[in-house]
N, C-alpha and C positions, 0 to 999 in steps of 0.2 A: 504494500500500500504506500509506504513512504517513498520507495524507489519509483513507483508509478507517478506520485505527485511531483517528484523532481523531473522525471522524464517528460511529463506533459507540460512542464513549465509553470505549475502552480506556485512554486517557490524554487529559488536556486538551491537551497539546502535546508536542513533542519537537524535538530537534536531532540530526541525523545527520551524521557526518563520516567519510569513508573516504579513506585514503591508501594508496598503493602505492609502494614504493621511495622514500619521502620526499616524494612529490608528492601534493598534495591533489587528489583527483579528484571529490569530492562533498562539499558542505557547505551544508546547507539546514535551515531551520526550518519547522515546521508547527504549526498550531493556536495555543493560548494558553499563556502562562506563568502566567496567573492568570485565574480565572473569577469570583471573588467578592472584594470587593463589586462589582467591575466587571471586565469582560473586557479583558485586555491581551495583545497578541500575543507569541508566542515569536519571538525573533530569533536569527540565527546566533551572535551574541555573548552571548546570555543566560547568566547565571551560575546554576548549579544547585547545590543541596546534594547532593554526590556520595556522602554517607553512607559505606557500607563500602568504596567505592573508596579511602578513606583508608588502609585496611589495606595495599593493594597499592602505590599510587603514593607514599605518604608513609612509613608505618611500616616496610614491608618494604624499601624502597629505602634508608632510613637505616640499617637493619640491615645491608644489603649493604655500605654504605660503611664501617661500623664493622668488619665482618669483613675487608673488603679492606685496611683500614689496620692490621690485626693487633691491634685493641683488643678483639676479641670473637671467639669461635668458635661454630659451630653446636652444639658439644657442651659449651659452657659451662653449668654448672648455674645455673638461674634464682636459686636461693637464695644462690649465691655473690655475686650483685650485689644481690639483694633479700632480705636476711635475714628480712624480714617474711613471706616466702613459705614459709620453712622450717617443717617440722613440729616442729622442736626450738628454735624461736625464743623460747620462753617463753609463759606463759599469755595475755599480751595479744596475741600474734600467732598462736596456734594456730587452725587453720581451724575446728575445732569440738570441743567438749568430748568428744564421743563418738568421735572419730577414734581408731583403734587404732594401735599402734606400727608395724604393717605399712604402713598408709596414710601415717603420718608419714615413714617411710623412703622411700616412693615419691615423696613431695613433694620430698624432699632430692635426688632423682636426676632430676627433670624438667629437660629441657634447653631451650635457645633453639630448637633444631631442632623440638622437639615443640610449642612454642608456635606457631611459624610454620606447622607442618603440621597444626594443629588436632588433635593427638593427645596432648595433655598430660593428659587425664583430666578437665579442667574442663568443666562443662556449657556449653550454648550461651549462655544469657542468664539474668540475674537482674535484677529491677527495683530495683537498689540505690538509685535516686533516691528511693524511698519511705522508705528508712531513714536517709538522710543528712540532717543538719540543714542548713538554708539558711544558709550562712556562708562566709567566704573559705576556710575549711579543708575545704569540701565535696569538692573534687577529691581531696585526700589521703584523705578518709574513704572515698570510693568505691574508690580504689585499694587501700586496706587491706581493704575488704570483699571485693574480688576475690581478694586474696592469702589470705584466710582461708576462702574457699569450699571446702567439702568436695569431694573428687574424686568424679566420677560413674561412672568406670570405670577400669580399670587402664591407666596411661599406655603408649602405643605399640601397644596392641592393636587400636585402630580410630581412625577420625577422626570427630569431632563438631565441626562449625563453631562456633567460640566467640568471642563478643565479649570474654569475660573474658580469654582468652589475649592479646588485642591491647591491652586496657586495661593488662595487666601489661607487655607489650612496650614500650608507650609510656613507662611509668614506668621500666622498665629502661634504656631509651636515655637518658632524662633523668638518671638516677642515674649512668650511665656517663660521660656527657659534661659534666654539670653545667650543661646548657642546656635550657630549656623546649622542648617538642616543636614548637610553632609557629615559634619562632625558629630551631630547627635546620632545619626545612623551608625557611624563607625563605633562610637563609644557604647551604644546601648543595644545594637543588634549584631553588627558584623564581628566585633571583637569577642563578645561573649559566646557567639556560636562558632567562632574560628573560621569565618568565611574568608577564603584566600583571594577571591576574585571579584567580590561584589563591591561596587564603589560608584560614587558620582565622579565625573571627570570635571574638575574645576578649571574652566577655560581661562580664568584669570591667572592661573599658575602655568607658566610657559613650559614647565617640565611634565605636567600631569598627563597630557595626551601622549607624549613621547614615552613616558614610563609605561602606560597601559599597552601601547603597541610593542614596546620592547619586552614586556613581561608575558604577554598573552597572545594567543591567536584570536583575532577580533573579526567579527562579521561586518561587512560593509553594508551600508544602507543606500540611500538614493544618490544619483548624480544630480546635484542641486544647481539650478541656474543662479539662484540667489547667492550661493556660496562658491560658485565658480569651479565646481568639480565634485569629485566623489566624497561623500561623507563617510569618514572612517575614523573611529576612535573619538568622536565627539557626538553629542546628542543630536538625533535627527530632527526632533520637534523644534520648530523655529522659535516659539516663545521661550522654551527652555534654553535654547541656544543663546538667545538674546539676554537671558538672565544669567549667563555665564556657566550654564550646564547644571545648575543646582536649583531645583524647583520641586514643589510639592506634587505636581501632576506628572512629571517626566524627568528623566535625567540619569536614572540608575542603569548601570551595566552589570550583568551577572552571567553566571553559568547555570546549566541545568542542575548540577550537583549542589551549588550553593542555594538555589531556590528550593530544592527539595529539603535541604537542611532547615531553612526557615519554616517551610510547611510542616515538617516533622515536629519542630519545636512548638508550633502553634497547635498542632493536634495534641501534643502532650499537655499543653496548658488547658485545652478544652476538656481533657480527661482528668484535670487536676493533678498532673504528674510532671509539671515543668514550671520554670520560673521566669520565662521570657515576659509573659503577661499573666494576669490573674484569671482564674477560671470564670468567675462571674462576669468579668468584663468581656472576655472573648465570646462567651455565650450570648451576651447581649449584642455585641457587634455582629455576630453571625446569625442572628435571628432576623426574620423579615422586618423591614423598616416600618411597615404599616401604612405606607403611602398608597393611596388607591391606584390599582393597576400596575404597581411596580414590582419587579423581581429583586430590587436592590436590598441588600443588607446595609451595614454601615461600613463604607469603605470597600466593600466586596459586593459582587453580584451573586445571584442564585440562578439555577436553571429555570427557564420558562417551561410551562407545561408541555409545549410542543415547539418544534423548530429551534431548539436551543443550540447554541454553539458548543455547549457542554455535551451534546448528544442526548440519547434517551435512556441510558443505563446507569448513569450516576444517580445516587439517591437525591431526592428533592431537598434533603438537608445539606447538600453540598454547597460549597462556596467557591468562587473563583474570580478571575479577571482576565480580560483580553487586552491586547496591545496593538496599536496601529502597525507596528513593524512586523507583526506576525507571531508574536510570542503569546503564550497563555499559561495559566496555572489554575488547576482545579483540584480541590481538596474535598474528599468525602470523609468528614470527621467520625461518622458512625462506623464505617467500614475501615477507617484508617488507611485510605488509599489516596495517593498523590499522583497526578499526571502533569508532567511539565513538558510543554512543547515550545521550543525556541526556534525561531525562523526569521529570516530576513526577506520576507515576501516582497518588500518594497525595493529590492535591489535588482537591476540598476534603475528601475522606474516603478512607480506605484501602479499596480495592475488595475485594469478597469473591468475585469470579468469576475465571476463568482466561483472560480475553481477552488481557491483556497478556502472560502466559506463552506464549500461542500466537503472538502477534505477534513477539516478540523473536527466536526462532530463525528464523522465516520471513524477517525482515529481514536477518539475517546471511547466510542462504543466497542471498537475492536479490542482496546486495552481492557475494558471491563469484562468482555466476553472471555478473554484469555485468563482472567482471574476467576472465572466461574460465575459471574453475575450476569444473568440473562434478563433481568428486569430491575425495576427501581426498588 
C-alpha cells in the first residue's frame, strides 16, 4: 500500500510507525525524502516538518501542564493574560475599527477552552506574513495581528479550525511562563522524554538550520516562489516562517520515533501511569469539546462518524491531528495503539488531487486490521 502510494505519486515518500501497548510493531520508510534537485531516500529516522502537529504535541501539551500545575484554567479569559486581545484594550489593540460593542464584549469573554477547541470565533487563516515587516519584531507583529483579527462568528456556536487561535495560545503560554515556546518545549517535553530529534528551528539563530541539516536526514517540502527555492530545514508554513520558525500553530520538526514517544507518554498519563501531564487533565483534553457539530477535543481532533481521515477502525475514543505537509498522528488510548504517518506530500509542489486523502484513512484501517481490530 505504501509503495503503491509512492508509485502513483500520492507522496514522494513516507515513514510509518505503529505501536501497541508501548511496543513498536512496525517502523518503515518508503520512497524519497527529496526529489529535487536530486533524489534522496526516506529513512526510518528522517526528520519531517510536522506542521500542525505542533498544535497537539507541543502547544496543547504545554497547556495541559500549565492547567495541571494550577497556573491556568480552561475557563481563563484569553484577554486576562493577553490584554492585546481584549476589545477594550485601546485603539492600538482593537481588532478592527468597525467592530461593534457586542463583538468587543464577546472578545473579552473568549476562553482558553475555546481557543483549544477551535470555537473562539476566529477565522481559520490569514496571510499575516504579507503584512508584517521583515524585522526581529516580526513575530510580535504577527501575534498582534492575530489578536486584532475580527471575529468571524459568535464564539462557542461552532468550530472552525484556526491557526490564529494557536498563534495566540503560543503567545499566551509565553506570557504566562515568561519563557519562549521552543525553550518551554525543550525543557518540559523533549528533555524529559529524551527526544533526540524533535525541535523548533529558530531562524533567528544562523546556526540552527545548518545544525539540523548537519545532524539529521531532513525531508524537503515545497519549492517556494516567495522564498526563492526549495524549503529544506526551515518551517514550510509562511506565518510560522515569518515568526522566525517558532509558533504555537506550526514550526516543530520531528521523527516518527520521537512522536511515538510523546504519544506513549500521553497514553501512560491517560492511564494514570506517567508524569508528563496529569490524568484528569489529559482526560478532559481528550474528551469531546461539546461544541455543536464538532469532532474537536481540546487541542486534538477525534474521528468523524464516517469519512474520517482516521479511517473506520480506530475507536471513537481516539484522538489525533493532521498536518498540511502530510504528517499525522492518531492515538487510541483505550487500545493503547499509536499510528504515526510522516510524509512530505507537498514536495516539490502542493498537490491538487485527492490521492493522499484517500491513502491516509486506508493506511490507518490496514494498521488496525493487522493488529486484529476489525471494527470500532
